[in-house]
C-alpha positions, 0 to 999 in steps of 0.5 A, a space after each residue: 227341858 221338859 219338851 226335850 225329855 218328852 221328845 226323847 221319850 217319844 223317839 225312844 218308843 218309836 225306835 223300839 217299835 221299829 224294825 231294822 232289817 239287813 242283808 248282803 252278799 260278798 263275792 270274790 271273782 276271777 274271769 279268764 279267757 278261754 283262748 289264752 287263760 289271761 285274766 279279764 279285768 273288768 269291775 264287779 260288785 265285790 260287796 252288796 248291802 241292803 238296809 231297811 228301817 220300818 216303822 208302821 206304814 213307813 219304810 226307809 230302804 238303801 241298797 249300796 255296793 262296792 265295785 272292785 277291780 282285781 288288777 288295780 285293787 281299786 274300789 268304788 262305793 256306789 249308792 244304788 238305791 235310797 228311798 222313803 216308802 209310805 204304804 197307806 191303805 189305798 196303795 204306796 208312795 216312794 220318793 228317792 233314788 229307785 230301781 223300778 220294774 215294769 213288764 211281765 217277762 223275766 228280764 230282757 223287758 222291752 217295756 221297762 225303760 225307766 232306769 238306764 242300764 250299766 253295760 258292765 253288767 250286761 249279762 246280769 239278770 234283773 235289777 243288777 244291771 240297772 242304774 237307780 234314778 231320783 224319782 217319785 212313784 206311786 201306786 193306787 190299788 182298786 179291786 184287781 187292778 192298780 195304776 202306777 205313776 213315775 216322775 223323774 226330774 233329772 235325766 240319767 244315761 246308760 253307763 258304757 265301758 270306755 277304753 276297756 281292752 278286755 270288753 270287745 264291745 267297749 267304745 274306744 273313748 268317751 264321746 263328747 256330748 255337744 247337745 245335752 238333754 234340755 228337758 230332763 223331766 220324764 214321766 210314765 204310767 202303767 195300768 195292770 189288771 187281772 183278766 181270767 187267769 192272767 194279768 194284762 198291763 198297759 204302759 206309756 213312758 215319755 223320756 230321752 234316749 239313754 244312749 247318744 246319737 247324731 244330732 248335727 255335724 260340721 261338714 267340710 269339702 276338702 276337694 271340690 266336687 268330691 264327697 264331704 267329710 262329716 264331723 258328727 256332733 252328738 245329742 239325745 233323741 226324745 222317745 215315747 214308749 207305748 207298752 203292752 205286757 201279759 202273763 197267763 197260765 196253761 196247765 203247767 206252762 206259764 206264758 209271758 209276753 211284752 210288746 213295746 212301740 218306740 217313737 223317737 225324734 231329734 229335738 229342735 236344737 234352737 241354735 243361735 243362727 248368727 253364732 253358728 258356723 257356716 259348716 254346721 248342718 242339723 240332722 233330724 230323725 223321726 223313727 218308729 221301731 218295736 221290740 217284743 219278747 215271748 216267753 214260755 216257762 215249764 217246771 218239771 216234777 223234779 223242780 227243773 225250770 225250763 224256759 225260752 224267750 223269743 226276742 225280736 226288734 224291727 224298724 217300721 218307719 225311718 225319716 231322715 233330713 239334713 239341712 243347713 242351720 242358717 239357710 234351712 236348705 235340705 241337703 243329701 248327705 249320707 245317713 248314719 246307721 240307726 241305733 236304738 237309744 232305748 229298749 232291751 239291751 240284749 236286742 243289740 245282738 240280733 234282730 231275732 234271737 232265741 234264748 233257752 234257759 234251764 235251772 235245777 237243784 240237787 242234794 237238798 238244794 246244795 248243788 245248783 246247775 244252770 244252762 243258757 243258750 242264745 241262738 241268733 235266728 237272723 244271722 250266724 252266731 250263738 252263745 252257750 253258757 253253763 254253770 255249777 254252784 255248790 254250797 259246802 256250808 250255810 250261806 256259802 257258795 262256790 260257783 264256776 261258769 263257762 261262757 262261749 261265743 261263736 260268730 261268723 268267720 266271714 263276717 267280722 262285724 257280726 256281734 257274736 264274732 266280735 264277742 268270741 274273744 270274750 269267751 271265758 271261765 268265771 270262778 266265784 266265791 259267794 257269801 250271803 248274810 
């Protein structure tokens, strides 16, 4: 009984010394097409809630949300983050479901591949479009430098919209993954140091692609002498990412840049030769590609923030081989078009694009104006977006956004052409607490 009283007393003192903090956001949203004023029914986060508990050098943090659809009134609870953090004198240790951030540019980071992406929130900036992963991370600080290590025991893929009529880039149906990831363990390291007036970061990350690709196929000849038909079988490539990022200052200008080099290979499937059908052919890919972002930012005397990002990606080397599973005979089958399984999701719109952004506030920060533009420098295509937000009362905000996609009428496969029907006007009522 005495031991129980002592433990209760110790716990009471510890709880009284602890700090509990919370914040959240409620959003009511309606998105309508510009073309016919019909509602675009996609899920959105109607509620986000952050809860933290701090006791000395120990933190417990959770980030939760409720996803909601207007047309069905159905909601879905999402635990986005839940982790334990310890802050010793030499650095930090975190364990649990986390959303990480690597790189130096504002969003659209090609070097930041720790977390998979949620494509329902493709146009949301920062951590809002990421999916938390179970991981152990640690930072060690020494002087003006630090070294970070991240270890992920369980693989997590991107979340794609399947069968969503209101999202033009939606995949018609959820594909069957014939060859799931076998080696789920992923890890990465990032070193950052200060050089002069800037920061330099170097990183490496060994993982599996967040999106599936063709690993094999069942091949059938319906008519002898004609081209065969291929039934694609999906799996995931293994990818090694090497990254470089830096940020520096020139007067009133801030310059940020990132470069990521990707090395993707199809893993050996280790199929059972006797049990494998004679129609099965394995597809080996060995691909090197890169993505980069250069960002320049300037803040005017009236606190208007102007920024531009040049986003590019290219394939340096492609090697493909089809071979029969049982005989290992190389065959000349057509190769599917390469699609990156990792990297900046905005790179899917163009091989080379320019993003321009501006943000300004008026009326003692009660009125916020934003403008965005994406220009396809590789082919025809543009995206324009403008928003106005007004805060009538403390913690309340009324926001309206118009987004317009313009493609190429002569190229129906152009991503911007496909997205034209997604041009929309969005109204938000936001309450922060």
